[in-house]
Structures are given as C-alpha cells and as structure tokens.
PABADREN-865540 format. One record per residue (C-alpha): residue number from 0; residue in three letters; x, y, z. Coordinates in nm, 3 decimals, always signed. Layout:
N
<NUM,ALA,<X,Y,Z>>
...
REM end
This chain:
493
<0,MET,<-2.121,+2.062,+0.729>>
<1,VAL,<-2.475,+2.000,+0.603>>
<2,VAL,<-2.399,+2.186,+0.281>>
<3,ALA,<-2.078,+1.985,+0.235>>
<4,ALA,<-2.267,+1.657,+0.285>>
<5,ALA,<-2.535,+1.762,+0.037>>
<6,LEU,<-2.274,+1.867,-0.219>>
<7,TYR,<-2.092,+1.536,-0.168>>
<8,THR,<-2.414,+1.345,-0.239>>
<9,LEU,<-2.494,+1.544,-0.551>>
<10,LEU,<-2.140,+1.539,-0.690>>
<11,HIS,<-2.075,+1.172,-0.634>>
<12,GLY,<-2.424,+1.077,-0.747>>
<13,ALA,<-2.352,+1.255,-1.076>>
<14,ILE,<-2.008,+1.093,-1.107>>
<15,ALA,<-2.158,+0.748,-1.047>>
<16,ALA,<-2.429,+0.809,-1.308>>
<17,TRP,<-2.177,+0.926,-1.567>>
<18,THR,<-1.948,+0.634,-1.485>>
<19,TRP,<-2.191,+0.354,-1.560>>
<20,ARG,<-2.312,+0.533,-1.872>>
<21,SER,<-1.949,+0.547,-1.986>>
<22,LEU,<-1.930,+0.166,-1.947>>
<23,ARG,<-1.673,+0.220,-1.670>>
<24,PRO,<-1.827,+0.080,-1.350>>
<25,ALA,<-1.584,-0.088,-1.113>>
<26,TRP,<-1.757,-0.423,-1.168>>
<27,GLY,<-2.074,-0.396,-1.373>>
<28,LEU,<-2.180,-0.750,-1.291>>
<29,ASP,<-2.203,-0.682,-0.916>>
<30,LEU,<-2.363,-0.342,-0.979>>
<31,THR,<-2.638,-0.518,-1.176>>
<32,TYR,<-2.659,-0.796,-0.920>>
<33,PHE,<-2.729,-0.572,-0.620>>
<34,HIS,<-2.962,-0.352,-0.819>>
<35,SER,<-3.158,-0.656,-0.937>>
<36,GLN,<-3.207,-0.767,-0.578>>
<37,VAL,<-3.334,-0.429,-0.461>>
<38,TRP,<-3.541,-0.372,-0.776>>
<39,ASN,<-3.713,-0.709,-0.742>>
<40,ALA,<-3.773,-0.657,-0.369>>
<41,ALA,<-3.927,-0.316,-0.441>>
<42,ARG,<-4.189,-0.477,-0.665>>
<43,GLY,<-4.264,-0.757,-0.420>>
<44,ALA,<-4.060,-1.033,-0.582>>
<45,GLY,<-3.814,-1.078,-0.294>>
<46,PHE,<-3.437,-1.043,-0.305>>
<47,THR,<-3.408,-1.239,-0.626>>
<48,GLN,<-3.180,-1.200,-0.924>>
<49,THR,<-3.066,-1.399,-1.226>>
<50,VAL,<-2.743,-1.229,-1.326>>
<51,HIS,<-2.524,-1.424,-1.077>>
<52,TRP,<-2.617,-1.783,-1.152>>
<53,HIS,<-2.378,-1.922,-0.889>>
<54,GLU,<-2.552,-1.729,-0.609>>
<55,SER,<-2.819,-1.938,-0.437>>
<56,GLN,<-3.164,-1.787,-0.391>>
<57,SER,<-3.151,-1.775,-0.011>>
<58,LEU,<-3.334,-1.544,+0.227>>
<59,PHE,<-3.142,-1.249,+0.087>>
<60,GLY,<-3.056,-1.402,-0.248>>
<61,ASN,<-2.681,-1.440,-0.207>>
<62,THR,<-2.398,-1.588,-0.006>>
<63,HIS,<-2.336,-1.257,+0.170>>
<64,PHE,<-2.547,-1.129,+0.459>>
<65,ASN,<-2.682,-0.792,+0.339>>
<66,PRO,<-3.024,-0.717,+0.493>>
<67,ILE,<-2.924,-0.349,+0.487>>
<68,LEU,<-3.026,-0.349,+0.120>>
<69,LEU,<-3.380,-0.298,+0.250>>
<70,LEU,<-3.285,+0.070,+0.282>>
<71,GLY,<-3.250,+0.086,-0.095>>
<72,ILE,<-3.608,-0.021,-0.169>>
<73,PRO,<-3.764,+0.329,-0.144>>
<74,SER,<-3.523,+0.451,-0.413>>
<75,GLN,<-3.673,+0.198,-0.656>>
<76,TRP,<-4.025,+0.307,-0.567>>
<77,VAL,<-3.947,+0.673,-0.633>>
<78,ALA,<-3.715,+0.645,-0.934>>
<79,PRO,<-3.641,+0.287,-1.047>>
<80,GLY,<-3.295,+0.248,-1.192>>
<81,LEU,<-2.926,+0.249,-1.116>>
<82,ASP,<-2.901,+0.624,-1.054>>
<83,SER,<-3.131,+0.630,-0.751>>
<84,LEU,<-2.964,+0.331,-0.585>>
<85,LEU,<-2.618,+0.479,-0.640>>
<86,ALA,<-2.742,+0.810,-0.500>>
<87,THR,<-2.865,+0.624,-0.191>>
<88,GLN,<-2.513,+0.496,-0.133>>
<89,CYS,<-2.365,+0.844,-0.181>>
<90,ALA,<-2.613,+0.992,+0.068>>
<91,LEU,<-2.535,+0.725,+0.328>>
<92,VAL,<-2.162,+0.786,+0.299>>
<93,ALA,<-2.218,+1.162,+0.331>>
<94,LEU,<-2.417,+1.096,+0.649>>
<95,GLY,<-2.087,+0.986,+0.803>>
<96,ALA,<-1.991,+1.355,+0.816>>
<97,LEU,<-2.249,+1.414,+1.090>>
<98,ALA,<-2.098,+1.132,+1.295>>
<99,VAL,<-1.748,+1.275,+1.248>>
<100,TYR,<-1.876,+1.612,+1.366>>
<101,ARG,<-2.016,+1.446,+1.677>>
<102,LEU,<-1.688,+1.267,+1.743>>
<103,ALA,<-1.489,+1.590,+1.717>>
<104,ARG,<-1.732,+1.780,+1.938>>
<105,SER,<-1.752,+1.513,+2.207>>
<106,HIS,<-1.373,+1.513,+2.233>>
<107,GLY,<-1.327,+1.887,+2.273>>
<108,ALA,<-1.370,+2.062,+1.937>>
<109,GLY,<-1.582,+2.371,+1.893>>
<110,PRO,<-1.862,+2.388,+1.634>>
<111,SER,<-1.646,+2.535,+1.358>>
<112,LEU,<-1.360,+2.293,+1.414>>
<113,GLY,<-1.606,+2.004,+1.427>>
<114,ALA,<-1.752,+2.112,+1.093>>
<115,GLY,<-1.400,+2.135,+0.953>>
<116,ALA,<-1.333,+1.778,+1.068>>
<117,ALA,<-1.649,+1.667,+0.887>>
<118,VAL,<-1.528,+1.834,+0.567>>
<119,MET,<-1.189,+1.665,+0.611>>
<120,PHE,<-1.369,+1.330,+0.632>>
<121,LEU,<-1.558,+1.396,+0.309>>
<122,MET,<-1.239,+1.507,+0.134>>
<123,GLN,<-1.058,+1.176,+0.185>>
<124,GLU,<-0.975,+1.034,-0.158>>
<125,PRO,<-1.015,+0.674,-0.034>>
<126,LEU,<-1.370,+0.767,+0.067>>
<127,TRP,<-1.429,+0.892,-0.288>>
<128,ARG,<-1.292,+0.567,-0.423>>
<129,VAL,<-1.512,+0.339,-0.215>>
<130,THR,<-1.816,+0.560,-0.282>>
<131,GLN,<-1.753,+0.505,-0.653>>
<132,SER,<-1.705,+0.127,-0.622>>
<133,ASP,<-2.059,+0.066,-0.751>>
<134,VAL,<-2.330,-0.048,-0.509>>
<135,ARG,<-2.160,-0.219,-0.213>>
<136,PRO,<-2.346,-0.293,+0.112>>
<137,LEU,<-2.010,-0.289,+0.293>>
<138,VAL,<-1.975,+0.079,+0.198>>
<139,TRP,<-2.318,+0.145,+0.350>>
<140,ALA,<-2.167,+0.056,+0.688>>
<141,VAL,<-1.950,+0.371,+0.691>>
<142,PRO,<-2.201,+0.607,+0.861>>
<143,PHE,<-2.331,+0.339,+1.098>>
<144,LEU,<-1.983,+0.251,+1.228>>
<145,LEU,<-1.903,+0.618,+1.284>>
<146,MET,<-2.237,+0.683,+1.453>>
<147,LEU,<-2.169,+0.382,+1.674>>
<148,ALA,<-1.829,+0.525,+1.769>>
<149,ALA,<-1.992,+0.861,+1.850>>
<150,ALA,<-2.267,+0.699,+2.061>>
<151,LEU,<-2.008,+0.494,+2.250>>
<152,ALA,<-1.800,+0.805,+2.316>>
<153,GLU,<-2.108,+0.982,+2.452>>
<154,GLN,<-2.214,+0.669,+2.647>>
<155,ARG,<-2.554,+0.648,+2.482>>
<156,ARG,<-2.639,+0.279,+2.514>>
<157,ARG,<-2.969,+0.262,+2.327>>
<158,GLU,<-2.842,+0.469,+2.040>>
<159,ALA,<-2.525,+0.260,+2.025>>
<160,LEU,<-2.733,-0.057,+1.997>>
<161,VAL,<-2.928,+0.088,+1.704>>
<162,TRP,<-2.617,+0.185,+1.509>>
<163,ALA,<-2.449,-0.146,+1.593>>
<164,LEU,<-2.750,-0.333,+1.456>>
<165,LEU,<-2.751,-0.134,+1.131>>
<166,ALA,<-2.377,-0.184,+1.086>>
<167,CYS,<-2.404,-0.559,+1.144>>
<168,LEU,<-2.675,-0.585,+0.878>>
<169,CYS,<-2.437,-0.459,+0.609>>
<170,ARG,<-2.219,-0.769,+0.574>>
<171,GLU,<-2.123,-1.081,+0.760>>
<172,GLU,<-1.786,-0.962,+0.892>>
<173,LEU,<-1.921,-0.643,+1.050>>
<174,PRO,<-2.030,-0.807,+1.381>>
<175,VAL,<-1.664,-0.890,+1.450>>
<176,ILE,<-1.563,-0.528,+1.393>>
<177,VAL,<-1.853,-0.393,+1.600>>
<178,ALA,<-1.780,-0.624,+1.893>>
<179,PHE,<-1.410,-0.537,+1.892>>
<180,LEU,<-1.485,-0.165,+1.867>>
<181,ALA,<-1.710,-0.192,+2.174>>
<182,LEU,<-1.441,-0.386,+2.363>>
<183,ILE,<-1.172,-0.126,+2.290>>
<184,HIS,<-1.408,+0.152,+2.389>>
<185,ALA,<-1.459,-0.006,+2.732>>
<186,ALA,<-1.085,-0.039,+2.800>>
<187,GLY,<-0.920,+0.235,+3.003>>
<188,THR,<-0.927,+0.402,+3.343>>
<189,SER,<-1.227,+0.632,+3.305>>
<190,PRO,<-1.431,+0.706,+3.622>>
<191,ALA,<-1.733,+0.577,+3.428>>
<192,MET,<-1.576,+0.237,+3.369>>
<193,LYS,<-1.875,+0.036,+3.491>>
<194,ARG,<-2.114,+0.216,+3.258>>
<195,ARG,<-1.873,+0.183,+2.966>>
<196,TRP,<-1.842,-0.191,+3.025>>
<197,ARG,<-2.219,-0.231,+3.044>>
<198,ILE,<-2.262,-0.054,+2.714>>
<199,ALA,<-1.979,-0.253,+2.556>>
<200,ALA,<-2.123,-0.580,+2.684>>
<201,ALA,<-2.466,-0.502,+2.538>>
<202,VAL,<-2.324,-0.400,+2.199>>
<203,GLY,<-2.079,-0.692,+2.188>>
<204,ALA,<-2.340,-0.951,+2.283>>
<205,GLY,<-2.579,-0.819,+2.020>>
<206,ALA,<-2.308,-0.821,+1.755>>
<207,LEU,<-2.202,-1.177,+1.832>>
<208,GLY,<-2.567,-1.286,+1.822>>
<209,LEU,<-2.600,-1.136,+1.476>>
<210,LEU,<-2.278,-1.308,+1.373>>
<211,VAL,<-2.428,-1.645,+1.466>>
<212,ALA,<-2.749,-1.554,+1.281>>
<213,ALA,<-2.552,-1.456,+0.970>>
<214,VAL,<-2.364,-1.787,+0.971>>
<215,LEU,<-2.691,-1.980,+1.007>>
<216,ILE,<-2.878,-1.783,+0.740>>
<217,ARG,<-2.607,-1.771,+0.476>>
<218,PRO,<-2.634,-2.075,+0.247>>
<219,ALA,<-2.257,-2.108,+0.218>>
<220,SER,<-2.093,-1.959,+0.524>>
<221,ASP,<-1.749,-2.069,+0.405>>
<222,THR,<-1.779,-1.866,+0.084>>
<223,TYR,<-1.620,-1.521,+0.055>>
<224,ILE,<-1.557,-1.408,+0.414>>
<225,GLU,<-1.588,-1.643,+0.707>>
<226,PRO,<-1.522,-1.414,+1.007>>
<227,GLY,<-1.416,-1.697,+1.236>>
<228,MET,<-1.124,-1.782,+1.004>>
<229,TRP,<-0.954,-1.443,+1.016>>
<230,ILE,<-0.709,-1.524,+1.295>>
<231,LEU,<-0.641,-1.876,+1.167>>
<232,GLU,<-0.571,-1.751,+0.816>>
<233,SER,<-0.334,-1.488,+0.950>>
<234,LEU,<-0.138,-1.772,+1.111>>
<235,GLY,<-0.120,-1.961,+0.782>>
<236,TRP,<-0.387,-2.221,+0.862>>
<237,PRO,<-0.538,-2.426,+0.700>>
<238,LEU,<-0.246,-2.584,+0.522>>
<239,ASP,<-0.407,-2.564,+0.180>>
<240,LEU,<-0.399,-2.182,+0.172>>
<241,PRO,<-0.251,-2.045,-0.153>>
<242,ARG,<+0.124,-2.028,-0.125>>
<243,GLY,<+0.357,-1.752,-0.222>>
<244,VAL,<+0.733,-1.787,-0.262>>
<245,GLY,<+0.841,-2.115,-0.106>>
<246,PRO,<+0.640,-2.253,+0.185>>
<247,LEU,<+0.502,-1.919,+0.312>>
<248,PRO,<+0.136,-1.822,+0.275>>
<249,VAL,<+0.078,-1.586,-0.017>>
<250,TRP,<-0.013,-1.296,+0.215>>
<251,VAL,<+0.339,-1.292,+0.360>>
<252,ASP,<+0.475,-1.208,+0.015>>
<253,ARG,<+0.233,-0.918,-0.014>>
<254,PHE,<+0.248,-0.794,+0.345>>
<255,TRP,<+0.497,-0.509,+0.307>>
<256,ASP,<+0.352,-0.398,-0.027>>
<257,ARG,<+0.009,-0.382,+0.134>>
<258,LEU,<+0.142,-0.199,+0.437>>
<259,LEU,<+0.306,+0.061,+0.211>>
<260,TRP,<-0.016,+0.092,+0.011>>
<261,LEU,<-0.213,+0.148,+0.332>>
<262,ALA,<+0.029,+0.422,+0.437>>
<263,GLN,<-0.020,+0.601,+0.105>>
<264,TRP,<-0.395,+0.535,+0.120>>
<265,ALA,<-0.431,+0.689,+0.469>>
<266,PHE,<-0.228,+1.004,+0.396>>
<267,PRO,<-0.282,+1.275,+0.513>>
<268,ALA,<-0.577,+1.219,+0.752>>
<269,GLY,<-0.410,+0.903,+0.882>>
<270,LEU,<-0.129,+1.109,+1.034>>
<271,LEU,<-0.380,+1.289,+1.255>>
<272,ALA,<-0.554,+0.960,+1.331>>
<273,LEU,<-0.234,+0.826,+1.490>>
<274,ALA,<-0.277,+1.088,+1.764>>
<275,ALA,<-0.606,+0.923,+1.869>>
<276,PRO,<-0.541,+0.552,+1.816>>
<277,ARG,<-0.828,+0.406,+2.021>>
<278,LEU,<-1.065,+0.407,+1.723>>
<279,LEU,<-0.793,+0.257,+1.504>>
<280,PHE,<-0.737,-0.019,+1.760>>
<281,GLY,<-1.106,-0.096,+1.735>>
<282,SER,<-1.056,-0.179,+1.369>>
<283,LEU,<-0.766,-0.420,+1.422>>
<284,PRO,<-0.969,-0.725,+1.304>>
<285,LEU,<-1.042,-0.543,+0.980>>
<286,PHE,<-0.679,-0.441,+0.922>>
<287,GLY,<-0.572,-0.794,+1.015>>
<288,TYR,<-0.803,-0.934,+0.753>>
<289,LEU,<-0.696,-0.682,+0.490>>
<290,LEU,<-0.329,-0.765,+0.543>>
<291,THR,<-0.377,-1.143,+0.532>>
<292,THR,<-0.654,-1.210,+0.279>>
<293,ASP,<-0.581,-1.323,-0.075>>
<294,VAL,<-0.837,-1.080,-0.216>>
<295,GLY,<-0.669,-0.811,-0.426>>
<296,TRP,<-0.798,-0.507,-0.238>>
<297,ALA,<-0.469,-0.310,-0.226>>
<298,ASP,<-0.514,-0.179,-0.578>>
<299,TRP,<-0.777,+0.068,-0.695>>
<300,ASP,<-0.807,-0.134,-1.015>>
<301,GLY,<-0.821,-0.467,-0.828>>
<302,GLU,<-1.115,-0.684,-0.730>>
<303,GLY,<-1.192,-0.553,-0.383>>
<304,PRO,<-1.094,-0.193,-0.296>>
<305,HIS,<-1.434,-0.153,-0.127>>
<306,TYR,<-1.309,-0.391,+0.144>>
<307,THR,<-1.131,-0.088,+0.292>>
<308,ALA,<-1.455,+0.109,+0.344>>
<309,PRO,<-1.481,+0.053,+0.724>>
<310,ALA,<-1.114,+0.141,+0.760>>
<311,VAL,<-1.173,+0.471,+0.577>>
<312,ALA,<-1.446,+0.547,+0.829>>
<313,PHE,<-1.221,+0.473,+1.127>>
<314,VAL,<-0.934,+0.682,+0.992>>
<315,GLY,<-1.163,+0.981,+0.936>>
<316,GLY,<-1.323,+0.939,+1.277>>
<317,ALA,<-0.991,+0.903,+1.459>>
<318,ALA,<-0.856,+1.215,+1.286>>
<319,ALA,<-1.160,+1.409,+1.410>>
<320,VAL,<-1.106,+1.283,+1.765>>
<321,ALA,<-0.743,+1.393,+1.745>>
<322,LEU,<-0.841,+1.745,+1.640>>
<323,GLY,<-1.079,+1.770,+1.934>>
<324,ARG,<-0.817,+1.655,+2.180>>
<325,ILE,<-0.554,+1.891,+2.042>>
<326,ALA,<-0.795,+2.184,+2.065>>
<327,ARG,<-0.876,+2.068,+2.420>>
<328,GLN,<-1.179,+2.286,+2.468>>
<329,ALA,<-1.384,+2.248,+2.783>>
<330,PRO,<-1.755,+2.165,+2.756>>
<331,THR,<-2.022,+2.404,+2.880>>
<332,GLY,<-2.311,+2.159,+2.837>>
<333,PRO,<-2.398,+1.803,+2.741>>
<334,ALA,<-2.226,+1.658,+2.432>>
<335,PRO,<-2.225,+1.679,+2.142>>
<336,PHE,<-2.392,+2.004,+2.041>>
<337,ALA,<-2.350,+2.233,+2.343>>
<338,GLY,<-2.144,+2.548,+2.324>>
<339,ARG,<-1.779,+2.521,+2.424>>
<340,VAL,<-1.506,+2.763,+2.525>>
<341,SER,<-1.130,+2.728,+2.523>>
<342,GLY,<-0.998,+2.568,+2.838>>
<343,ALA,<-0.666,+2.620,+3.007>>
<344,GLY,<-0.387,+2.469,+2.806>>
<345,GLY,<-0.605,+2.441,+2.497>>
<346,ARG,<-0.437,+2.458,+2.158>>
<347,PRO,<-0.716,+2.544,+1.914>>
<348,ARG,<-0.476,+2.733,+1.685>>
<349,LEU,<-0.262,+2.423,+1.647>>
<350,ALA,<-0.573,+2.216,+1.572>>
<351,TRP,<-0.681,+2.465,+1.307>>
<352,ALA,<-0.332,+2.472,+1.156>>
<353,LEU,<-0.325,+2.093,+1.134>>
<354,LEU,<-0.672,+2.086,+0.981>>
<355,ALA,<-0.574,+2.350,+0.725>>
<356,GLY,<-0.265,+2.149,+0.631>>
<357,VAL,<-0.464,+1.829,+0.586>>
<358,LEU,<-0.731,+2.005,+0.379>>
<359,ALA,<-0.463,+2.164,+0.159>>
<360,VAL,<-0.313,+1.824,+0.080>>
<361,GLN,<-0.660,+1.681,+0.024>>
<362,GLY,<-0.739,+1.964,-0.216>>
<363,TRP,<-0.430,+1.879,-0.417>>
<364,GLN,<-0.531,+1.511,-0.416>>
<365,ALA,<-0.883,+1.605,-0.529>>
<366,LYS,<-0.744,+1.805,-0.821>>
<367,ASP,<-0.535,+1.506,-0.929>>
<368,ALA,<-0.833,+1.273,-0.888>>
<369,TRP,<-1.058,+1.492,-1.100>>
<370,SER,<-0.805,+1.519,-1.380>>
<371,GLY,<-0.709,+1.152,-1.345>>
<372,TRP,<-0.932,+0.859,-1.259>>
<373,ILE,<-1.258,+1.054,-1.234>>
<374,HIS,<-1.204,+1.212,-1.575>>
<375,ASP,<-1.122,+0.872,-1.724>>
<376,ASP,<-1.437,+0.719,-1.577>>
<377,ILE,<-1.688,+0.985,-1.681>>
<378,SER,<-1.547,+1.141,-1.997>>
<379,GLY,<-1.735,+0.909,-2.232>>
<380,ALA,<-2.079,+1.006,-2.104>>
<381,ARG,<-1.999,+1.373,-2.048>>
<382,SER,<-1.862,+1.416,-2.400>>
<383,ALA,<-2.148,+1.219,-2.562>>
<384,ASP,<-1.906,+0.972,-2.719>>
<385,PRO,<-2.069,+0.852,-3.047>>
<386,ALA,<-1.966,+0.492,-2.979>>
<387,LEU,<-2.144,+0.496,-2.642>>
<388,LEU,<-2.453,+0.659,-2.791>>
<389,ALA,<-2.462,+0.387,-3.053>>
<390,VAL,<-2.456,+0.116,-2.785>>
<391,ARG,<-2.736,+0.288,-2.595>>
<392,GLU,<-2.933,+0.301,-2.919>>
<393,LEU,<-2.908,-0.076,-2.945>>
<394,VAL,<-3.012,-0.123,-2.582>>
<395,ALA,<-3.312,+0.108,-2.627>>
<396,GLY,<-3.453,-0.130,-2.887>>
<397,VAL,<-3.488,-0.425,-2.648>>
<398,PRO,<-3.837,-0.467,-2.497>>
<399,ASP,<-3.844,-0.407,-2.121>>
<400,GLU,<-3.998,-0.748,-2.044>>
<401,ALA,<-3.766,-0.950,-2.269>>
<402,PRO,<-3.508,-1.192,-2.120>>
<403,VAL,<-3.160,-1.065,-2.213>>
<404,MET,<-2.802,-1.182,-2.192>>
<405,ALA,<-2.494,-0.959,-2.214>>
<406,ASP,<-2.126,-0.958,-2.125>>
<407,PHE,<-1.941,-0.813,-1.827>>
<408,THR,<-1.906,-0.467,-1.982>>
<409,THR,<-2.268,-0.407,-2.080>>
<410,VAL,<-2.490,-0.618,-1.853>>
<411,HIS,<-2.559,-0.320,-1.627>>
<412,LEU,<-2.717,-0.133,-1.919>>
<413,PHE,<-3.012,-0.372,-1.891>>
<414,ALA,<-3.056,-0.334,-1.514>>
<415,GLY,<-3.419,-0.331,-1.408>>
<416,ARG,<-3.569,-0.637,-1.573>>
<417,GLU,<-3.696,-0.966,-1.440>>
<418,VAL,<-3.467,-1.197,-1.639>>
<419,LEU,<-3.112,-1.082,-1.710>>
<420,TYR,<-2.807,-1.303,-1.762>>
<421,CYS,<-2.433,-1.253,-1.797>>
<422,TYR,<-2.308,-1.525,-2.027>>
<423,GLU,<-1.946,-1.461,-1.930>>
<424,ARG,<-2.027,-1.535,-1.566>>
<425,ASP,<-2.191,-1.861,-1.675>>
<426,ALA,<-1.877,-1.955,-1.864>>
<427,MET,<-1.661,-1.883,-1.559>>
<428,ARG,<-1.870,-2.062,-1.299>>
<429,ASP,<-2.045,-2.340,-1.487>>
<430,GLY,<-1.792,-2.410,-1.760>>
<431,VAL,<-2.038,-2.324,-2.037>>
<432,ASP,<-1.862,-2.373,-2.368>>
<433,ALA,<-1.982,-2.149,-2.648>>
<434,HIS,<-1.900,-2.429,-2.892>>
<435,ALA,<-2.088,-2.703,-2.707>>
<436,PRO,<-2.435,-2.811,-2.825>>
<437,GLY,<-2.744,-2.763,-2.610>>
<438,GLU,<-2.944,-2.468,-2.488>>
<439,LEU,<-2.815,-2.116,-2.539>>
<440,LEU,<-2.759,-2.094,-2.163>>
<441,PRO,<-2.783,-2.439,-2.000>>
<442,GLN,<-3.000,-2.489,-1.690>>
<443,ARG,<-3.199,-2.170,-1.747>>
<444,VAL,<-3.574,-2.214,-1.716>>
<445,VAL,<-3.623,-1.900,-1.924>>
<446,GLN,<-3.386,-1.875,-2.218>>
<447,PRO,<-3.262,-1.532,-2.334>>
<448,GLN,<-3.450,-1.390,-2.631>>
<449,TRP,<-3.209,-1.102,-2.685>>
<450,ALA,<-2.830,-1.082,-2.665>>
<451,LEU,<-2.585,-0.792,-2.675>>
<452,ILE,<-2.245,-0.937,-2.758>>
<453,PRO,<-1.906,-0.773,-2.829>>
<454,MET,<-1.787,-0.830,-3.183>>
<455,GLU,<-1.475,-0.996,-3.044>>
<456,HIS,<-1.692,-1.275,-2.896>>
<457,GLN,<-1.773,-1.431,-3.232>>
<458,ASP,<-1.812,-1.776,-3.075>>
<459,TRP,<-2.107,-1.644,-2.872>>
<460,VAL,<-2.249,-1.463,-3.174>>
<461,ARG,<-2.250,-1.791,-3.366>>
<462,ARG,<-2.402,-1.974,-3.070>>
<463,ALA,<-2.684,-1.718,-3.043>>
<464,GLU,<-2.748,-1.738,-3.416>>
<465,ALA,<-2.760,-2.118,-3.392>>
<466,HIS,<-3.045,-2.075,-3.142>>
<467,ASP,<-3.254,-1.871,-3.387>>
<468,LEU,<-3.153,-1.524,-3.275>>
<469,ILE,<-3.090,-1.292,-3.566>>
<470,GLU,<-2.903,-0.965,-3.591>>
<471,GLN,<-3.114,-0.662,-3.498>>
<472,GLY,<-2.840,-0.402,-3.521>>
<473,ARG,<-2.472,-0.345,-3.462>>
<474,THR,<-2.210,-0.087,-3.375>>
<475,GLU,<-1.840,-0.095,-3.436>>
<476,ASP,<-1.790,-0.297,-3.116>>
<477,PHE,<-2.121,-0.476,-3.044>>
<478,VAL,<-2.394,-0.672,-3.217>>
<479,LEU,<-2.752,-0.701,-3.091>>
<480,LEU,<-2.936,-1.025,-3.165>>
<481,GLY,<-3.303,-1.096,-3.108>>
<482,PRO,<-3.600,-1.301,-3.226>>
<483,ALA,<-3.722,-1.296,-3.584>>
<484,GLY,<-3.950,-0.997,-3.624>>
<485,GLY,<-3.796,-0.826,-3.319>>
<486,ALA,<-3.835,-0.455,-3.278>>
<487,ARG,<-3.572,-0.244,-3.451>>
<488,PRO,<-3.354,-0.041,-3.216>>
<489,ALA,<-3.510,+0.290,-3.126>>
<490,ARG,<-3.324,+0.617,-3.154>>
<491,VAL,<-3.179,+0.747,-2.827>>
<492,ARG,<-3.347,+1.072,-2.723>>
REM end
C-alpha cells in the first residue's frame, strides 16, 4: 500500500509536470492563480496574486475559502515552482489510500485485502482525472474526508474533529458535506448509539461553525458556491435561474445525461460501493449539488470536473467498506491494524474475486487512459516538441522581476513572479477592448513591461506596440514584446 501510494505520487507528479510544459493544463489561469497565492505567502507577502483581477484581495485572496493552501507553503520554500505544488497535491491524494485501508480493516478486511482496497482506490480513473485537474484545493479534501470517515467508523472523536477541520478548510461547501457525513454515521441501531451521536454532534457543530465563518470571511459569499442555496436551487428557486427547454430549470434538461455520466464515471468501483451505501448517503448534498448546478462538471473537458473530487473519495471508501463486509472477518484486537482471522460465515474468497475483477477492469481503463488523454497531455514535453522549446526559449529571456502579461495558454509559464497578468481574463471580466485608448491594462498600478502574445491576437500585439513595447523574439505561434533595450531571449538549456 505504501509503495503504491509512493508510486502514485511520483507518477502523477511527473504527468502533471509534463502536462503544463506541454501547454496542456486543465485551466492554466487557475493553476497560475493558486500557485501565485502560495508562492507569495511563502515569501511573506500574504495570499496575494495579480493574475485574477476580478478576485478581491481578501484574507485568503479570493472569493473561495481555501485556508488549506497553507499546506502548500513548504513546497515553495524547498523548491519554488509549479512542480512542487502539483506534487503536494498528488501526495495528498495518495494519502487517501491509507484512509481506505483503515476503512476496509475496520469493517472486517484482513491486511492483504485492505491493501488491495487501497490499490483499488488509487486505480480509479476519476481519481487520476481530478489529480490532474491542476492545483485545486477541493481535491486536497480527498484524504481528509476519507480519514474522517475512518475515524468516525472507529469512533475516535478527537481524530475525527481534526480531519473534519482540515476538510472544511479546503473549500466553502465542505462543511455541509462533513456535517451530513457525521449525521449519517450516527444513524442506525448500533449498541454504541449514544457515543456515535456525541461524536456526530461534535463534528457537525464544528463544521457548521466553520460554514458560518467561511460565509463571513469570504468577500462575496454569493459568488461560485453558496452552500445554503443547494436545496433551493434543486427546487428551481430563485426564479431567475438559467432556463432550459421551456419553463424548466436548465439542470432538469441535463439531469439524465449527468446521471448516465456519473454511472460511467463510477464504474467499476461504484458497483462495490452500492453494497455499503452509508458512506454514499453521507455525500448526498454533494451529489445533489452536482446534479443541479449549472457548472459543466460532467465532462472531462468541461469547466469543473474537479467538483467531483469528494465524490471520488466516497466511492472509493464505500467500495473498501463493502469488501470488508463481504470478507466478514472477525477482529482479534482493536481496529484498524490488529490481526484478524476468518469468522464463521466469512466470504474472503468472494471479496478477493470481486477485488480482482475490479482491478482487472481498472487496469484496462488505465491502459486506455495512458494511450489516450494522458498521452495527449504530455506528449509535447516528452517528445521535446520544437515548437514548445521555442516558446520556452522566449520565456527564458524575460527577467524574473519584470511585470508580464500573457494569454490563457501561456500565463502559467511565468508562474512565480510578483506581477503577472492575463490580458484575456481582463477582457472577459472588465470589458477591456484591445482597440480602446488608454493604458495597456487599465486600472493596473504596475503596467506590464513584457508580453507574450499569440500571433492570432494581432489586436493585442498592436496595442502592446502602441505602448512602447517592441518585439524581442517570435516563434511560429507567439511573439514576445518587451521594453527597448530588453534582454534577448536566452537559449533553453
């Protein structure tokens, strides 16, 4: 299990590094945005950034509630750059395997079967997808939610509170999921009902307190996700929700397509998860939101596939619980690491057969993923594409301290500088017209001194030239502009 988690971290860290170098990140703007926040915090400048002009400079520098980004600061002390922050995310996701092992063991699996369940969790293609969705604090919640589920199953109150706190610090909707997970855990007819309810009450109260804090801290609590609106939106309120065909809310039109997508997304581990539905019930608020929101998450090429990250965790955890229950092995000591022996009526062979079947399907899916979307994302960097090397040559010629502006596809190449702008984001949010007179980027205290612009954006090239930036170099697809006397692009080593 430990080896599998380490290999997962190394493999996906390498894939993520090749992906951004191939100019294929899921959303380079957000990748740069989160890195800028952590990079600035690591050097004592707070959670500040300039790439997302529409984001207010609040306590955590954005309209989301992501204090968990504090965990990324050491990566920027040790090895500043995108690679170390992406590796941090990969390592956190891999940590979920330990929680899955605990879940399997505490529900009856032996050590080997528990380790197999952990491998099954790491082999989920949706987990690979969300791991590769750039830096996303919501993805960082995966191990904390699973550790919370394991602590609840083992009735460890203090530990449960710690994992609940860490999960709630990942994003503003997580307190709702944590509170509901605790509530579902307490339901049942267990002899330890009073203790379970006490633990659930403590976790739920803490989560709701953090929810209130997140709403108060966020500068625009009605932007992106407002947890309190989930149920109302699912009922079609308020009346100005985007409409689909006729008078129905737009989510009704997409409901069955999304449900079918979820079924394909959960296969094959989701079939096992159905045999242990308690953990899935705990994620009902999340699935309710996913099925009713207007965000295009049900598409790996859409705007929000990372929204499914907590659901991936719950499916993997529930599948592990199911394996333990099917094996039905009796404990010989306190959970989760004590030795266990087969009990009367146990079906460990069936559990192993089911695990082998799931892993076989996952192996086939992994082969398709490697020859499909992973190959497409990393082939440019792995094959040393001359066009990509030429772009990196241009970027290498820009002084580290210089203010820069770039487009959506290349802004992440400049990650790790104090002043970095995305002129396309300005045009979207602020209505900046490349043909309008005025400053190069209006309302900027510090104007960009360098600009990397695609050749197809000739209006922005002319605008930069009108503000005294001159061509410093070009490739077939991009032109680099900078101040008169600017340094010539250095050769890429």
